[in-house]
C-alpha positions in Angstrom: 122.8 110.4 95.6 121.7 109.8 99.2 120.7 106.3 100.2 117.6 105.6 102.2 117.9 104.8 105.8 115.7 102.9 108.1 114.4 106.2 109.5 113.1 107.0 106.0 109.3 106.3 106.1 109.4 105.0 102.5 111.8 102.3 103.4 109.2 100.7 105.7 107.0 99.7 102.8 109.6 97.4 101.3 108.8 93.7 102.2 112.3 93.4 103.6 111.3 95.8 106.4 107.9 94.3 107.1 107.6 91.5 109.5 106.1 88.2 108.3 102.5 87.8 109.4 103.4 84.7 111.4 100.4 85.1 113.7 98.0 84.9 110.7 95.9 81.8 110.8 97.3 79.4 108.3 100.7 80.9 108.1 102.5 78.0 109.8 101.0 75.5 107.5 101.8 77.6 104.4 105.3 78.2 105.6 105.9 74.5 106.1 104.6 73.9 102.6 106.6 76.7 101.0 109.9 75.4 102.6 109.2 71.8 101.6 111.5 71.4 98.6 109.1 69.0 96.9 107.6 72.0 95.2 110.7 72.1 93.0 109.7 69.0 91.2 106.1 68.4 92.3 103.8 71.1 91.1 100.7 70.0 92.9 100.7 73.1 95.1 101.4 75.7 92.4 97.8 76.8 92.5 98.1 77.7 96.2 100.8 80.2 95.5 99.2 81.4 92.3 96.1 82.3 94.3 98.0 84.3 96.9 99.8 86.4 94.3 99.3 85.5 90.6 101.7 88.1 89.2 104.6 87.3 91.6 104.1 83.6 91.1 104.4 83.9 87.4 107.6 85.9 87.8 109.3 83.8 90.4 107.7 80.4 90.8 109.1 80.6 94.3 106.5 79.8 97.1 108.7 81.3 99.8 109.0 84.6 98.0 105.2 84.6 97.5 104.5 83.8 101.1 107.0 86.5 102.3 105.3 89.2 100.4 101.7 88.1 101.1 99.8 90.3 103.5 98.1 89.0 106.6 94.8 89.9 105.0 95.6 87.9 101.9 96.6 84.9 103.9 93.6 85.0 106.2 91.2 85.6 103.3 92.4 82.6 101.3 92.8 80.4 104.4 89.1 81.0 105.2 88.2 79.3 101.9 87.8 75.5 102.3 88.9 75.0 98.7 92.2 76.8 99.4 93.0 74.8 102.5 
């Protein structure tokens, strides 16, 4: 069995190989929120992560994982909504 290499086009679709959308509006604020460990005991921001990716949130309950896999379009679309911000 041959392993995939970084030259394999399919490997570029894995989140590990995709750069974070750090230039997306709202990413910095969401990143700070995701890395704030209060989410572990204070669930006031759960809805934020659930809106970005409901399925992944239900599986992981990990805001950093959700943010890492969210696309630039998802972040910008949600950030544009005043109720999300």
